[in-house]
N, C-alpha and C positions, 0 to 999 in steps of 0.2 A: 497372591500369585503373580500379580502384575510386578510387584516389588522385586520378587525373586528373579524375574526375567531381566530387570536392569543390570542385575550382578552376575548374569549367568557367565560371561566372559572371565570375569575375575575369578570366580570360583572354580571354573573348569581349567584354566591355563595358568601356569606359574607366571609371576611378574615378569620374570627374565624373557619368556617368550612373547609376552605381550609388548614389552620394550623393542625387542627384535623386530617383531611385525611392524610396529608403529614406525621404526626407524626405516624399514624398506617401502613402506607406504609413502612417507615423507619424501624418500628419495625419488619415487615414481612421480610425486607431485611436482618436486623441483624440476624434474625433466620436462613435464607437460606444461607447466604454467610458470609465468613469471612471478616475482615476489609478491607484487600487489594482488594478483590473481588468487594465490595460495591464501592470503590473509582474508580476502572476501569470502571464499569458500569455507575458511576454517570457522569463521564467525557466524556464518549462517547456518551452521550445524545446529541440530537440536542437543540440548544439554540435560537431557534426563537422568544421565549417569555422570555425576559430578567428578568421580574418580578417574574415569576414562577421558573425560572431558580436559580434566586438568593434566593428566598424563599427555595427552594430545598437545595441548598448548605449550607445556614445559619442553617438549620435544621440538615444537615449531621454533621457539626462541633460540635454539641452537643454531638455526639456519637463517631464520627472517625475524629480524627484532623490529618492533614498531610500537608506537604509544597504544594503539588499538589492541594489539595482542596482549601486551602488559595489563592494560586496563581489564581485558577479559578475564585474565589470570586472576587478578585482584577480586573480581566479582564472584568467580567460581570458589575461590577459597573463602570468601566471606560467607556465601550461601551454605558452604559448608561447615562454616563455625571455626575455620583454622585462621584466626585473626592475627596469628604470629607470621604465618606464611603470606598472607595477604598484605601485612605491612612490610614484609621483606620485598615483595613484588613491587609495591610503591616506592620503595627506596631505590630499587633497581630502575625503575622508570624515571625517577627523579635524575638519577646519575646519568643515564643515558640520553635522556630527553629533557634537559633542565627548562626549556622554553615551553614545555607542554603543559602548563598549568592547568588547563581544563581536564585533561586525563588524569592527572593525580588528585585533583580536587573531587573528581567523580569517583575515582577509587577510594578515597577516604570517606566520602559520602556513604559509599556501598557498605563499607565496614560498619559505620555507625547505624546505618539503616537495618542491617541484619542484626546487630546487637540489639537494637530497639525492639524488634519483632521477637527476640528470643528470650527476653526477661519479662516477667510479671511485677517486678519492684516498680511501684509507681514513682518513688524518687529517682531511681536510676532512669526510667524513661524521660522524666523531666529533663533531667541532665543531658541526656543524649539528644532530646529535641532541640536543646539550646546550642548544642554544638553543631548539629545539622543545619539549623538557621544560620549559624556564623558562617558555614561553608558556602551556603547559597547566596548569603549577602556578599561575600567575598567575591563569588563567581559574577554576580551582577554588577558589582560597583567597579571591577577591575578589568572589565574586557568589554569589547564592543562586537563580539562574535555573537550574531543573531541566534544562532542555533544553541549556543551553550547558554545564553540568556533564557531562550525558551525552555530548555531542559530545566533550569532552576525554576523557572515559573511553574512548570507542570509539577515539579517535586514539592514546591512550596503549597500548592494546591493539595497535594497528596496528605502532607503532614498538617494541614490546616493552618499554616503560618500566616496569619492576617498581614502583619507589617511586611514581611518578605514578599508575599504575593503582590502588594502595592508597589514595593520597590521595583520588582521585576517587570510588572505591567508598565509602569511609567519608562522604564529603560527600553522595553520593547516599542512603546510609542515614539521615544526619542530616536530610535534606531529605525524604524520603518516609517513614521509620520502617518500610520493607519488609525483612524479614528476609531475604530473597533476596539482598540486597547484602552481608551480613555473611557468608553462606553461600557466595556467589561469592568473596569475599576469602580465607575459610578455604581453599577448593577451590585457589584461584589460588596461595596461598603453598605448599601442599602440592605441588602440580605443578611448582613451581619449587625445590622441596627447601629451602624456606625455613622450617625446622620451628619453629625459634624464634619466628619472626613468626607461624606458624599458631598455636602455643601461646597467644602474646599475644591473637591475635583470638578464639581459643576461649574463653579466660577472659572475654573481653567478651560473647560470644555467649552463655554461661550465663546472664547476668543478664537478657536478653531471650527467653529460652527459655520458651515457654508451651504446648507441646503435645508429644505422644509423638513424632511424626515429628522433630521439632527435636531431642528428647533423644537420639534415636536417631543422628541425623547427628553430633551433638556428640561422642558416645562413639565413633562409627566413626572420626570425624577425629582424635580425641585418640590413638586406637590407631595411625593412620596416620603420626603424628609419630615413631614408633618409640622413645617413652619411655614403658614400661609404668608407671612410678611417676606420671608426670603423668596418664595415662589413668585410673588408679586414683583419684587425687584428684578429677579431673572427674567420674567415676561416682559417688563419694560426694556431690559437690555437687548432681547432678542427682537423686540418689535423696533427698537431703533436701528436694526439691521436693514430695515426697510422691506426688500422684496421677499425676504425669508418668510414673512407672516403675511398671508393673503387675507 
């Protein structure tokens, strides 16, 4: 019943009338709001009906072109499973906004992600994950945009890509100098039983440790790697910092 409600407009009115109505509505939007405001309002709309959402966005591109609008189109087409139109939208995005690498990388990723969840072929899934990881690594290594790197970080967690997660976390630390990212990396490595990786991260973390809470975390994490000798060495390094250990 719910599904039929989503398509009632398409089933009731001819496409020509829907396009005409959409055009009139967009004309009103242009009159009432500047381009940026239109974009915000369009992107905030719910997209339960992909066909209407795509139609809406396609009409918007006739009067207001932006990376965000094309990225949204790619996402909608990908969710619908129309990968040809999604790729065409990416190509248009590249043509109009060649410097907006973050937008077309997210678009390419959206297509691969949709393909991944629409197939049950294990080998195909493995191939798609590898391509998704390549895009995320590209995103992290070629930009200093914190929001974009954070997006890559979240997606790497979602697809459980250990190496990509660590690369993105280290980049976030490099950009923000917030110790929480090194702490996350240590916890993440230990949680995945990557103890040698965790030890390497702990060695790096010692350099930046500047308070008692940090010192306690490092010693506790060193012990969690299961290597008493390593934990003892780390404890000595912390102790040499003087006031950190009372």
